[in-house]
C-alpha positions as MATLAB code, in Angstrom:
seq = 'MVVLDAHQVFAKKLQAMASSTSSPDDNKKEMKTRIASSTNQEHLAYVKSYLKAVRGVFQCYGEQTKFDEFIKLLVDYLNRRIGIKRLVKGASELLECYPVLILGFNSFLPKR';
ca = [
     100.854   20.220   18.398;
     102.765   23.312   17.679;
     105.470   22.450   20.050;
     106.329   19.047   18.371;
     106.335   20.764   14.979;
     108.733   23.132   16.157;
     111.060   20.039   17.291;
     110.444   18.355   14.209;
     111.727   21.174   12.034;
     115.034   21.744   14.397;
     115.550   17.997   13.867;
     115.298   17.920   10.061;
     117.661   21.151    9.793;
     120.180   19.200   11.734;
     120.028   16.206    9.793;
     120.637   18.084    6.747;
     123.279   19.838    8.059;
     124.587   16.523    8.870;
     124.281   15.308    5.403;
     125.811   17.788    3.651;
     128.707   18.151    5.275;
     131.538   15.910    3.130;
     134.777   17.474    3.253;
     137.187   15.532    5.094;
     138.745   18.054    7.048;
     134.924   18.528    8.576;
     134.976   14.969   10.007;
     135.172   15.982   13.560;
     132.355   18.423   12.795;
     130.270   16.277   11.128;
     130.686   13.429   13.551;
     129.551   16.148   15.948;
     126.755   17.019   13.679;
     125.296   13.274   13.631;
     125.679   12.878   17.358;
     123.463   16.068   18.116;
     121.042   14.923   15.442;
     120.997   11.463   16.907;
     120.544   13.062   20.607;
     118.199   15.193   19.181;
     115.925   12.739   17.709;
     115.855   10.820   21.194;
     115.104   14.075   22.682;
     112.091   14.470   20.259;
     110.821   10.838   21.203;
     110.497   11.678   24.672;
     109.143   14.935   24.127;
     106.385   13.374   22.218;
     106.032   10.586   24.856;
     105.586   13.139   27.744;
     103.411   15.122   25.940;
     101.018   11.967   25.028;
     101.214   11.512   28.874;
     100.467   14.761   29.863;
      97.388   14.669   27.312;
      95.827   11.448   28.678;
      96.419   12.385   32.100;
      94.498   15.418   31.372;
      91.981   13.750   29.405;
      91.384   11.269   32.033;
      90.168   13.556   34.616;
      88.597   15.598   32.268;
      90.573   18.628   32.281;
      91.473   18.910   28.319;
      91.754   22.969   29.176;
      94.748   22.514   31.598;
      96.271   20.448   28.802;
      95.681   23.420   26.348;
      97.138   25.727   28.733;
      99.857   24.072   29.266;
     100.944   23.724   25.467;
     100.210   27.438   25.000;
     102.779   28.002   28.339;
     105.349   25.672   26.405;
     104.909   27.654   22.736;
     105.055   30.807   24.846;
     108.433   29.871   26.150;
     109.865   28.392   22.695;
     108.470   31.884   21.331;
     110.355   33.623   24.245;
     107.402   35.466   24.843;
     107.780   34.312   28.847;
     111.020   33.458   30.604;
     111.905   30.462   32.414;
     110.659   31.551   35.908;
     106.983   31.954   34.365;
     107.486   28.593   32.421;
     108.132   26.843   35.619;
     105.511   28.696   37.702;
     103.244   27.920   35.147;
     103.771   24.323   35.035;
     103.883   23.919   38.711;
     100.510   25.030   39.049;
      99.094   23.042   36.067;
     100.756   19.751   37.315;
     100.547   20.356   41.318;
      98.067   17.501   41.239;
     100.437   15.041   39.370;
     103.742   14.858   40.712;
     104.985   12.085   38.137;
     104.149   14.687   35.465;
     106.076   17.100   37.505;
     109.436   15.138   37.309;
     109.145   14.419   33.910;
     108.589   18.088   32.963;
     111.856   18.932   35.381;
     113.863   16.677   32.712;
     113.317   19.358   30.210;
     114.831   22.382   32.270;
     117.810   23.607   32.068;
     120.751   22.172   34.069;
     122.275   24.995   36.157;
];
């Protein structure tokens, strides 16, 4: 759940930025901030539903330790202890039996 907390804090910071911008000269900046906040809220909802699905699948098959490893992997990436290559490799190994979860995970990866 540490992952969700980090995203929630980020969303709240964006919301605070959007509400504090009130100068008429900053209308474009305010609009961009509000769009980013809205997009972030949609992303946060997707992250929550995806993690709930991953947890459900792993619990269904009695693999709670795999879910814990998956969360640790995400937290290590968010805290910059591992890079994107290690994240992808680890996630691929943990989710290899679940192609639908792999597809969902791919949507989080940076577009190159």
